[in-house]
C-alpha angles and dihedrals in degrees: 000000000000115000096242088051090048091052093048092048091046091049091051092049092051093047087055091049090048094050092044092073090059093049092047100041107012101057119127114269091200123109127191136207100065122135115240112249124217133186111249093220126087113266121239095230133052095196140019131213113203115192117187117188101200114225096007114151120216095231093047089054101041101035116097123231120254090263090056097254126120128243086223106037096168095052090042088057089049089055093050099040115018117017151031124263140190146135122285111214113216129197134232126301091053095199131133099253099051090040093056092043089055092047099046104025098033100230134092116258113289101253092211086075087074088073094041098047129248095292125157093268118000087175135014116260139166123242142180087257091055092050094046125095093234132356126193116196132190128182143050118016090221092064104032096052097062094056095042093052092042094056124095113237125003102286097112111086119193130197112186134169119233115283089238089069090070092085119153089201091058117131090228120012091181087079086080089065093043088054091054094050091047092051093049092051089047091056094056092043093052091048089068089068098033114073094188093054090043091054092050093048092051093056121099128248092044124150129203114196123193117188109194112194100170096091092052093047093049090046091055094044101039106013126249093273092058126108090240091060093047093046090051090055089053091049091052091049093053090043091054091048092053092043093054090050092050094048095044090048092048093053094042096249089287093161092233099113123100121198129203121185119186145126134248095224142340131238139236123246089258094055104258135116137182102089131081105264113137090243087061100040101042112080131168124254125192122172128180142150132055114018095000122123117251121232114300115206119216130197101192130069121281114212120212127160095229092063093213100126097089092045090053093048090228100112090114092063125069111257115209113195123191143168116268093246090057090072092071096063089042092057092043092052093048094058098029101245124137115275108251106272094233095047118127093182121124116224110249098221092186088073093058122093102194141094120308088243091058091049092049093047092049091049090048090052089049091051094049091047092055092040089057089057090050093050093048092048090050092049092051093049093046091053091056097044130073109255092232091056100039114111113192124213101269098205092062110032120156094268091048091051092052091047092052093048096046093047093048092050090047093052091050091050090050088051092241091139099161091054091046091052092049091049092050090050089053090049090051091050092052092045092051091050089049091052089055090046094055093038090058095035095116096034097098096048093046090047091052091051092051092047091049090052092045094052091045094051093048090049091051093051090051090052091049090052091050093046103045109017107043133074094240112137100245120190116245092243089057092059094050106042124168118217115260110243092216090054091048092050093046092051091049092051092049090049092051093047093050092046093051091048092052091044092055090050092049090232120180120260094257090061089061090055095049095044098042098042094079091059099068091035094056090040087060091047094052090044088060094045091112088067090060091045091053091049091053090052091051094045096101090060095050127090091254097175092052091047091048091049091053090048092052093046093048091046090051090046093052090051089050090053092049091051090047089064087066099031114033091194089075087072087061089054091049093049091048090054092045090053089067095053097099090051094047095045096047095246092119093077092050100042110022096163094050091044093052091048090048091051094049094042092053092048093048091049090046089066094066099068088055092057123090119271113279116275099036096100122031115206114154091183087074089055089058089049089052090053091052090048090051091053092047092051091047091055090047090052094047101040099069092051097045093103098033099054128052111211126190115252089244091056092048091050092050092053091049091049090049091052090051088048090055090052091053093045090053091057098045097075091052094054093039095053091043089054092048093048089053087049094239094129132238111323110240093219092053091049091049093050091048096052093043090051092050093047092049098043093097105028096049097062090050088063094052129099117300089227102119096227095047093045089054091050090050090052090049094051094045095049094042091055090057092044092054090055089053094048131094103178146340094351088075088074091060101081095049093049092044091049091049090055092044092055089049090049091056091052096044092048088056089053090049091051091051090049089053090052093233096121142009127246117278126175107251093217090058097055112108111195093197094057105030103056104121116172091196091067097076124141129192125254119272132195091258089062088068087060091049091051092049091050089054094051090045093052090047089057090046089051090053100043104023094101101023137315140270088279086070085077095042091046092071115224114155095190093099093059098048091107088063105036142340101192109100112261112151096194098050092040092047091048092052091049090049091051088053090056092047097051096078087044090058092048090056091045092053090048092053092050088052092051090052089055095046093046091048094235124137112247093236092061098059089035091064092055090047088050092055093048094048092045091053089051092048090049089050091055091046089058090047089055089055092050100047121087112192121073091236092055092043091048091051093052092044091053090051091049090050091050093052093045092047089051091050094048090049090051091050092050090049091049092054090052091046091050091053094045093049096046114120093242093053093046092052090048091049092049092052091049092050093040096241116161 
């Protein structure tokens, strides 16, 4: 197989492996075709007011001030005198969209939207707004649009401020909430002179939704412990008090209005959200008004894991916690609309203040509504599975369903309401478990197919390495093998059998890919089996103990990398061990200066995984220090080669300009954050410098000297300038320290190559990659190349997780992009944060390419070893996904699998480009263009 063909096939295989995790775990749990269910009794409320204070933490809302007063005195009085309160538990990701979907639609964000993007409605879903007679919404355009466009008919009316108003540099973000309250009061005022609007408002089953973004914006900009955040809570409290007065007055104090006050997610102390910290997942819930239970005093102890009750001084009042999705059936029951058909929420009956019959009927409706989803899911799965292979969910078979329903109806008729409610709750629990069972029905078989393909591909790559990149004495017939007809026929038969099986089951197209992919992969493995046979025959002549030692060390190293995805401190352990490598390998005696630099560089880099995740502490003075360190290292790199390398004046000027650019970039965050703290907005000059720096970060190094060392330095300066603009604290020191170690790695690898006797000494600053690519100078792989490949993978992981983890992007904190923009834009902000994560990755990649040049090894050789190591890691995470039970643990392992697979695909793409650029034809063309002899 030609190399370019091999790369294309390998890339295709890895793309399939990458997409498989989305098809296995990120498929939509929603089913359609169910009939909406309503409670036959009259509801207690005619209208509902839903108030969502975006980004409000439970402890910030409930905790009293040092003087004993509350930041929200009106709502505190509601808790103590008129309503029921508790904590609403959200799920990861703690973002605004999934939080509002859970609140209003009753299910947790459809995970298939991860692959489709966070659009207004990646899938169709039902909601309380859709089931209402009329819904009026005020707030952010990002939230309101998805429910308006998802509703059937034109009964959802939205009033949103311009997106540009969501500015983190705003002098007062609480004005967003003031705008909402003003607009609501304006609606009721205008209704007095508008008979059509008045008629609509006086109808029942109406919903008023207020989305208050000010608290979230102030939390991001000033942190939840700030005075701005606390003041915004007070403004919301007074706004709610005035709103309640206006609504009650408008409807003549008819006692038919229900109020629900809550939040979509919380926020960490450092102003981010998206992950699963209690400060992000615990949100307040206060309900009062028509149909809602009044305060219930308790004398005994209430036990909750968070331990907040005593701090909040509310231990004398019953606290009723619930899951965020449970709020949807509560709101639906209060105004008598059908529970959203996709809701998985369980009605919290302790919030209802009505007859026991009403509670039992509402719970029965909730149970039937979830059971309908279960039955539809079962029907769909049964239609796509052979009857002889279909295994129904045993806890809820058809007879058991009928028994549950009949018994519940009987208990209600006998007025045994408490027993009926308990039975319905048991039915709901079984139905929800059944939904998960059928949703994951094909997960094991698909996972086995992917694992089989993974193992086969890794085995094939190992055989390719042994066959074409080692100095084993292969027989001529091994190198030119003809396919075995029996093997071809067997593969064809297996393909036909699998295809017919999938066709009968009416499986989707992607199932064919996952199930058929292992066939050609294992065909290629068995076709190369003679290579393995030949290796076994040559085993007695190989240094088996040395090979075994390398295998054990690499296996241990891979396990260390896997553990480091869960515990960043393991990277510190790994760097500490790596720092001893020159001493253990004997290089210390031959290159003392490089060895000492390697030792110090590893120890300095080892400090970063022990630091808090980026974004927790802002200190722009450290960014300036990072800029000075970058300049110092640049001078140290350039000074030794000043007399050995003659650079063109243009190249010298470019390096000097880049160094000055780094100095400017280091100062921009300081002045930007100072301006924002003084509420003077984002300086236009700082914004201009930031965007120009970002746009030039890739083109500028391409115009630098073609001397390998100086090109690498130009890349380092260009990327570091951008990284500094995206930094807020100690993480800015990471690229300079990483680059220091990378330059040392290049030098020490050259010393190791000389010690091996595989190449002579050549001054690094004199190597010109555009003129010295010679395909004829190719050496075979050696055992030490396994070590080089492992070092590369290790440094790639350090580059990813040295200052945080991928959750640093998910845990949304816009502070790091304030030099570029302050107006909320999730896609641009997310892209900038992703680029910040990728910059250290690129520095390591460029270093590895340099090492391949200096060690006179073709890039594809080391690439194959790297491919095996990364594939083994990905396979490890795939198995961890299968073993974990909770969605949080599964999601963590999935994200790690996606990271490793993304890294592997990126490496393969880069290898294809490198192969083209280093081809003999391209080199000759480049030399002619640049007038090289």
